[in-house]
N, C-alpha and C positions, 0 to 999 in steps of 0.2 A: 492586350488582345485587340485585334482590329474590329472595326464595325461590322455588323452582319453583311451590309450592302457591299462593301469593299471584299469582304471573303467570298460572296456571290460571284462577283465581278471577276476575281482572280480565277476562280475554279471554271467559270463560264468561258473566260478568253483562252485558258490552257487546256481543258478538257474538249471543249466545244468547238474551238477554231484553231486548236492545235499552234497556237502561239508559245514562243520560248520564253523563259522565266526572265530573261534580261530586257526582253521586249516590253513585257506587261510592267514589270518595274520601273522603266523609263517613263512609260505613259502614265503611272500612278505616282511617280516620284518616291518610290520605296526602294528599299534594299532588295536586290534578288533573293536573297536567303531568307527574307521573310515571304516574298512571293512562292518561293518552293516550300517552306513551312505549311502554307495553308493549300496550296494546290494538293500536296502529298497526305495532308491530315486526313486519318480516318475515324478518329474518334473525337465526337463532339459531346460526350456525355458531359453533363455539368460536374465540377469537381468543387469540393470546399475551399474556400480560399484560405491560404495559410495565413496565420494570425502574424503580423510583423513584429519583431521584437528588436528595441532599440539597445545596443549596448549602452550600459551603465559605467563608464569607468570609474566614476567616483564611488557611486552607492554599490555597486557589484561586490566588492570585496567585504562589505559588512552586511549584505542582506541576511545570510544566514545568522547572525548575530540577532538583527531585529526581529525575524521570525521565531526563534528560540524565545526572545523577552515577550513577544506577543503570545505565543502559546502559554508560557509560564504565568502571564499576567490574566489570561481569561479564566485561569482556575480561581483566581481571588476575587473577593469582593470589589466592586467598581473604585472605591475610596482608597484600595490599597494597590493599585495600578499605576504603572508608571505612564505620565503621559508623554506623548509624542515628542515635546521639547525636551523633557526630562532625557529622553532616549538620545536625542541629539546631542544633549551635553556630555552625556556619558561616552557616546562614541568619539565626541572632540577630546575630552579628558584623557579617555584611557585605551582608544584604539586609532588615534592618529587621523581621525576622520577630517577631511578638509572641507566637504560639502556645505551647503546651507542647512538652516533647520526647515525651510519650506520643503527642499527636496526630502527630508526624512518625514514630515509630517503628511505629505501626499503619499507616501509610498505606506505608512503606517495605516493611514485611513483605507486605501485600497486594500492593503493585505488583511487587515481585519476582517473587512466585508467577506472576502474569499474564505478565512478560515471559518468564520461563523456559518457561511452558506455550505461548506462540505460538512460540518459538524451536523447541521439541519437535514441536509440530505441523508447523510449517513446514518441518522437516528431511527430512520424508517423500518428496516430490517434489524429488530433489536438484537437477535441472536448473534449478529455478525459483526457486532461493534464492541471494541474493547473498551472496558470501564463501565459496562452497563450489567445489571444483575437481576435475578429473580428470587423471589422470596416466598416461603412456605413452611409450614409445620408437619412434622411427621410425629407418629407415636412408636414406642418400642417397649418391650417387658423389661424391667430392672428388679433385682433382689435386693430388698432393704430390711433389715431386721429380722432375717429369716422367713420374709413374706414377699412375695412376687407381686409387683405393683406396675402400673403403666403410666410412663412420663413421656410429655412432649418433649421434642426437641426442634429448634429455629434452623432452617437450612438457608443460608445465602450463598446462590450459585451464580457461576459467571459463563455464561453461553459461549463465549469467543474462545475460551481456554480450555473449557470443561472443568475449571477447579471450583472448590466450594470450600466454606467454613460450616460447622455446626456446633451448637450449643444446647445442652440438656437444661430444662427447667422443670420447676414443679406444677407449671399451669400454662395455659394459652392465654392468660391475660395481658391487658394492656401493658402493665409494667414489665412483664417477663418478654413480651415482643419488642418494646422499645429498648430494652436493656440489651437483647441479643444482637440486635443491629449495632447498637451503640460499641458494645464490645469487638464486633468485626471490624468497625471503624477504625477503632483507636489501635488494635493488635496488628492491621496492615498498614496503618499511618496514612489514610486517605479515604475519600467518601466516593462511591460511585456516581457516575454522573446521571444515570436514570436507573430506578428501580420499579420492578412490576411485581404486582400483588394479585392475589385473589381477593374477593370481597370479605377479607377478616375483619370480624368484628372489633378488634382492637383499634382497627383503622376507619371502618366505614359504619357510620350509624344507620344510613338507609341509601338504597340505590333508587335515585329518583327515575320518573319514567322518560325523561329525555337522554337519560344514559349518565348524567351528572351524578355525584356521590355527596352525600352530607358526612363530611369526614368529623372523626371524634377531635376535641380540642387538644388533647395530649398529642395525638399523631400531627396535627396541623403545627403545632408548637416545636414539634422535632423535626419536621421538613424544613421549617423556617430556619432553624437552628444550624443544621448541617447543610442547607442549600442543594439538594439533589430534586432531580425531576421525577414525579411519581407516575406510573401507570396502572390501571385496574384492568382485569379480564371483565369480558362481558359476563353475565350471569350464568351459570352452568356451562362455560366453556373453560375448563380447566386446561384444554389443549393448548390455549394460547399462553401458558406457561409450563410447557411440556419439558424444558430442560429442567427445572427445579422438581418437577414431579419424578422426573426419571433419577434425580439425585438423591430424594428421600428414600427411594427403594433401594438405590445402591449404599447409601450409608448405612440403613438398616441390615442390609445383607450382610455387608463386609466388617461392619465396626460393633454393631449393637446386638447381634445374635451368636450365640444363646444369651440369655439375658445377663448384663452384668452385675456383680455384685457391688453395690453403693454404700459406703460409709459417709463419704462427704462430698456433694455436688461440686463445689468450688474446685475441690483436688480434681474430680474427674473433667470437668470442664479445661482444666490447665493443661492435662494430658491430651485433650481432643484437638488442640491446636497443632501440636506434631503429627498426629495421625494424618490429619487433612492436608500437612503440607508434603509429608513423606510420600503420599499418595502420587503426587504430581510427577514423580519421576518415570510413570509409564507414558507411552505415546498416546497422543491424541488419537481418538477412533477414526477419524477422517484425515486429519493434517499430518505431514510426516515429522513435525516437532513435537518434542516432550510437552506435557501439559505445564510444567514450570517455566519454560522457554517462552510458551504462548503467555503465561500469566504475568510475565515481565511487560508486555504490551497493555494487559489490562491495569497493572500497577500505575504504568506511565501515564495512562488517562485519566487517573484518580483525580478528584477535586482535593483542595488542600483543606486538612482539617481546621475547625474555627480555633480561637485561642482558649477557650473554655470548654470543659467537658459538660455534655448536658446531663442533669440530674432527672433521671426517669422517676419521677415521683407524682403523686396526685394528692390534693388535700380534700378532706371532707371535715364537715362540722357535724358532729354526732352527739346525742344525748346520753348521758351515764344513767345507769338505773339506780336504785337505793343502795346498792351495794357499791356503787363507783365503777362498774363495769360498761364498757361500750360494746355495741355488736357489730360485726364486719364480716360479711360473708358467711353469717350463721355461727360464727365464733365469738367467744368472749374474751376481753382483754381489761385487765384492771388499769384503773386510772389512779386516783388518791380519794380519800373519803371526803375532802373538800370539794369535790366535784359531782358527788352524788345528786342525782337529779338534776344536774346542770349540761350545759352544751360545752363540748371540748373541740378544740382542733387537732384534727388527727393525718399524719403525715403517712403516707403509704407508700412503701416501694416494693420491688418483687420478693425482699426476703425480710423487711422490718415493718412494724406499726409503731410509730412514735406519737406520744401523746403530748402535746405543747400547752403552754399557759397563754394566757392573754396578750403576753409580750413575746409569743412565739419562741420561747425558751423550753428546753425538753425537761418534761416532767420525769417520765419513765419510758423506755423502749423495750419493746418485745419482739422476738423471733416471729415473722409472720406464720399464721397457722394454716395448712391446706387440709382440705378435708372438711368435714361439718361436724358443729356440736363438741367443739373441744375448746379449752379454757387455759389461758396463759394469766398466771399470778405474779406480780412483784410485789412485795411484802413492804419494801422499804419506806414509801411515801405514807403508808397506814401506820408504821412505828412511829414515826415523828409526831402524828397527831395523838396517839394513845400515849405516849410519854406524859403529856399535858394533863391527861385525867387517867391515872393508873386505876384508881378505884373502880371506875367505871368499866374497865377492859372485860370482866367476867360477863357483863351483861349486854355486849355488842355483839351483832352479828359477824363481826370482824373476829372475835374471838371463837366464834363457832367453826370458823373456815380455818384456824390454825392448824398446823400438825400436831399430834398428839403428844409429841415430845416437848413443843413448846408450851403448850397448856400445862403439863407437868411442872415444866419449870418453873412458871410465872404461879401456880398454886402454892409452890414451896417458898417463893420469895415474900418478904414482908412489904407492908405498904411502902417503906421508904427505900426498899431495893428495886422495886418494880419500875419507877423512872428512870433509874441508873441503866437496868438491865435492857429497857427499851431503846433507850438511846444509844447504848453499845451496840445492840443487836442492828439498829439504823445505821450506825456507823460501818460495820462490818458488810451490810448489804449495800452499801452506797455504790459499790462499783457495778450493782446488778440492776441500775436504773434502766 
């Protein structure tokens, strides 16, 4: 474009002095076509400059390959990513690339920045981004043992595609919360980039005045293990995770009412994977595609699973009473008579309570009890000890807790027979540790 002074001169000479284009061009030393262009121009609005793109005859054919590698590697931990030099070597050895390593390094460096900026900018509207989720618990009635009970179910929803997964649990505690998310990750073969939560107690100990959260140790370790970003709603702002709120209601109305008859939760949860996936064959409520088609984009954006599966457990040191029972959530679990009035290490998962010795070896394992004031007794550790002093058996608190059939049997035994009977019973019950 000519300088402003030159344009003004052209327009003055042509319009005010009625000079011809050729005459003005001769005076200025310009092409007559240039003079005509600016004399007749009517639109002087500033227009954005077009970005010049230089052709890359050497790099051009392999840019798509490099872009794919960059996107794949950004899902991995940094130590597992290919360096730019390694990418150049792979292009040279397997794709006939003849360019320099410097060309590849420069492209990879600039392209990584572009991809990261795109991801950061896109992450602002959470609902519109593939690979992001919202998480919450819901509740529904179930029929178990002829009795109606209310159980929670954990929902992981995908706002981009309108897909979801859900699993039913006996509680909303930390172990169930983490176990539910872990199951979803491993079932679909990847980890969401971002997960949004309400201020659930299994994840948040306390909401601080400045908006930060004091997180539970178990949740922090889980996040570190799987590498996703987390977001929390503002207090009393459930609308900030409106998608999962809607999915909680949708799941209850379409899959859990009227109350399902439950014999085994694990079997029920295996069936729920298929129910959630079958639901995706319907069209998205706004988009023209089916939910299953959109969910493919969610899956493509997932992070890679870590090599090891996370163990959703916590450890507590608890003191046993004089009978060898420890108390957890107002329920009693037997340990061994040798731990009476002593401290033991307890490994707690959503469905098991395991008593460990000082070497962290298993002493006895219980199914975890839910509800209050219940007792789980495993006799095997007690029998081994009593076999060493059978004459004292009848005078112990342990004897008082035995089933009547066992008491009658031991009364009928001779002194010599009791140790053998106790040892045999201990062997029979060994698998019940």
